[in-house]
N, C-alpha and C positions, 0 to 999 in steps of 0.2 A: 465284773471286769476290773482290773487294775487300771491305773491312770494311763498307761502306755499301750494298753491292749486294744488299739484301733478304735478309740472312743471319738476321734475326730476324723472328718473326711475332707478331702480337697473340694474346692468349689465345684458344684455340678457333679459330684461323685455319686455313685450308686451305693446304697447301703449294702453291707456284706450279706445280710439276710435275704436280700431280694434276688430274683432271677430276672435281670434286665433283658430287653430285646437284644437279639444277637447271640443268646445262649439258650440251648434247649434244656428242658427240665429232665428229659431222659434221653440217653443215647439210643439210636435205633438198633433193631435186631434183625433187620431185613437181610436177605441174601446179598452178599457182596460187601457188606460193611465189615471193617476191622476196627477194633477199639484200642486206644493207646492212652498212656498217661505221660504227661510232660511235667517235669518237676524242676523248678528253679531253687537252688540253694545259694543264698547270698550272704557273705560275711564282709561288710565294708570295714575299712580300717577305723578303729575307734580313736581318731585324732581329728582335730579341727572342728569348729562349730558349723552348724547349718549344713547337714548332709542330706542330699536328695537322691531318690532311687526311682527309676521307671523301668518296667518290664513289659514287653509286648506280649499280648495274650491272644490265643486263638478265639475265633468267633464262628458261629454257624453261618454257612454260605450255601444257599440253594440245596441241591440234591446230592452234593458230594462231600460235604463236611458238616458235622453236627458236634458242637461243643457244649459241654455241661458247664454250669456256673462254677468258676474256679474257687479254690479255697486257699486260705493263707494262715500261717502261724508266725508268731514273732511279736516284737514290741517296737512301737514308734510313737512319737508325739502326734503324728497325723498320718493317716493311711487309708487306703480304700481302692476300689476298682473304679476307674474313670475312663473318659474318652479324651484322647489328645489328638486334635486334628482329625476327628472321626475314627481314630484308631483305638480299640480297647486296650487298656493298660492297667497294670498295678502301680500305684504310687505310694511312696512313703517319705516322710520327712522327720529328721531328728534335729532338735535345737542344739544339743550339746554333744560333747565327745563321750558317748556312751556305747555300750554294746549294740551293734547294728546287724543283727542276725535275723534273716527273713527266709521263710520257705513258702513258695507259692506252687500249688498243684492244679493242673488243668487236665480234665479228661475229654478226649475228642475221638469221634468215630469218623472214618473216611472210607470212601470207595472210589475206584478209578473213574476218571472223568473223560468222557468222549463227547465231542460236540455233535449234535443232531441238526444238520443243516436243513432238514426237511420240515422241521417243526419249530414254531416260535416259542422262545423262552423269554421274550422281552415284554415290556409294558410301556405305555406312554411315559410314565414317570421315570423308568429306567433309561429310555431314550433321551429324555430331557437331561437327566443327570450325566449321561455319557457325553452329550454335546457340550454341556456347560463346563464340566470339570475335567474331561479327559481328551479334549481336542485342542484347547488353546496352548500356546507356548508357556514356558515357565522360565525363571531366572537361570536354571541349570539346563534348560532344553529349548534353545531358540529354534524356530522353524523356518527361518529365512536363510539367505546366504548359502553356505556350503551344505547345510542340512537339506534345504529345499532342492538344490541342484543334484545332490546325491539321490534324493528320493525320486526325482524325475527320471534320472538315468536308470535307476533300479526297476522302475515300473514301466519303462518304455514298451509300448505294445499292449499293455494290460488295460482292460476296459472297466470291468466291474470292481467294486471294493474288495470282493473276495479274491479276484485275480491279482489285484495290486498287493494285497496283504501277503499272498503266497509268493509273489515275485520279491517282495521285500524280505520275507523269511529266507528264501533261497539265496538272495544276495548276501544277507548277513551270515548265513552258514558258510557260504563259499569264500567270503572275504575276511572274516575275523579269525582269530585264534585265541585259545586260552593261554594266558600268561601266568604261570605259577608264582612268579615273583611279586605279583600285585598283592597288596595287603587286603585281608578280608575278602569282601565281595566286590571290591573296586569302588569307584566314585561315581560312575554314570555320567561323566563329562563327555558327551558325544561330540560336541563342537571341537574340543581339543583333539579327540581321536581322529576326526575327519581332517582337521587342519594339519595335523602332524603326519597323517598317513599311517600312524601306528594304530592298527585296529586290534591289538592284543589287549586282553583284559580278563576279568572274571565275570560272574553272572550279572552283576548290576551294570557292568559296562556293556556287555553284548546284548542283553535283553532290553536295556534302555535305548540302545541304538535302534533296535527293531521298533520300539515304541515311538521314538522321535521321528523316524522315517515314515511311519504310519500316519502320525499326526500331520506331518508336512504334506502328506498325500490326501488329506481330508478325511482320514479314518480315525475315529476315537480309539485310543489305546492307553494302556496303563501297565505299570509294573505291579507285581504281587509279591510281597515280602513274606518269607516264612522260614521254616527250618525242616530239615530231613529228620525223620523219626524211626525209620525202619530200613531193612536191607531191600535192595532193588531186585525185582525179578528180571530186569533187563540186562544191566551190567553192574558188576560189583562197585565200580567207581561212582555210581549214581545212588548209593544208599548209605545209611549210617544208623546205628542203634546204640543203646547204652549211653555212653558219654557223648552227647551231641553239642557240646559247648562251642565247637567250631564248625557246626554243620548248617549254618544259616545259608539260605539259597533264595535268590530272586528269580521269579518267573514273569511271564507277560501274558496279556490278553488284548485282543482287539474286538471292536464292537461292530456287528452287522445289524442294520435295521431289519425288523421282522424276524430276527433269529436270536440275537442276544450276544453275550460275551463268549468269545472263542479262545480257548487256551492254546498257548504255544510255548516252546522253550528251546530257542536256538542255542542258548548257552550250554545246555546239557549235551547237545550233539557235539559241540566242540570239546567239552570236558571228556566225553567218552573217546573221542578221537585221540586226545592227548594221553589220557591215563590208561586206556586199553591198548595204546600203541597200534592203532588201526587206521588205514587210509579212509578217506571219505567215500570211496567206492566199494569198501568192504560190504558184503551183503547185510551183515548185522547193523552197520552204521546206516546204510540206506533204509533199512526197515525202521530203525529208531527215528531217523529224520522224518519219515512219513508219520509215525505215531505222534511225534511231538509237534506236528502242525494239526491242532484240533484235539489233542488229548494230553492228559497228565496221568502218570502213575502216582497214586496218592499214598506213597510212602513218605509224605511231606505234608505239613499243615501250613495253612495260610494265616498270617497275622493281619495284614492291612495293605493299603495302597499309598501310604503317607510319604510324601517327599518334603524335605526342608521343614521339619517339625520343630517348633519352638517349645521345648519341654520345660525349662526352668528359667530362673532369673538371668543366667548367662549361657544356658545350654541350648544349642540348636543342632539337631541331627539331620544329616543329608537324607537319611531314610531311617525308619524305626523298625529295625529287624534284630538288633542286639540289645542286651541290657545296657542301660545308660545310668550314670551316676555323676554327682557333683558334690565335692567335699571342700568346704571353705573357699568356694568360688573357683575351684579347679576341677576340670572334667577328668573323670577316670577314663582309662584306655579301654574302650568297649571291645577292642580286638584282642585284648590280652586277658583271658579269663583268670589266669593265675594271679596277676597283680591287682585285679579289680577288687575283690576276688569273688567269682561266681562259678557255678557249675550247673549245666543243664543236662538232665537225664531223660531218656525216652524209653518206655518199655511197653510191650504189647500186653493187653488185658484179655483175659479169657472170661466168657460169659457176659 
């Protein structure tokens, strides 16, 4: 190895030769699984000292996503695969203004996810984690005031946690709309959405609203940040392949004791309504609405659940779904792949 070929690792990082927990040694070959390759190509500007790079990486999750240990090529003073706020990531640091070219490749297998409400997928440890980490308020998601009053109104007449979650999902689908002018995936500022009465936004806004209303109703819930990697079998607007640099997508889950995490995606219902130019009562939208309460089409891979992540000396991300970089103390624009500069590509793998 030469001096810059990943001979140093960030504190707490995993060695590149290891296969840490969260990554499978082999992708499965069972019926229903599809294999994909996700590739980041990053060329940071060779100017200014102290450049940092963070890339979100897929991980294995239960019975619907299996990720192999990622690989990287390039040169940096310090680099490796790490966990940032419990989110798997690739990290690199350059001391001086040198060539900053990195390629990171991850292979992942997915299969469509459908919740089974008749069988337990939970454990005491998972329940404790849900109650501890995905029920309290956060700085960006207060659960009192207008959030609490909206949750009470949305769940009026609902008794069980499942009934309340479904009522919240329906309220969000019925009352929000996708706003194409919002940058990226939105900010997820649900208090501002409710106080202004402007319930338009993108996936991180709409699905964060579902999460916040669930938590305000006593139901653990969380966002799931990831990226689309293949065309959709449902609607064209819900898929992407090839260049997926702008295909990041936030989903959501809520937790039921004795069942486990239940997938939902109110934002994709509103996306299909807008981009397919269909009303909410169109039969195809009605069917999609039912599928996305308790199921996900896995033409998408999950990265993490991380909100308000402190990545570097001056870098804090509202959520860790995009590549992030900092050069000479200035944050690069993660929402502009061309100026950053990065490219994310997804391709299906055979065999």
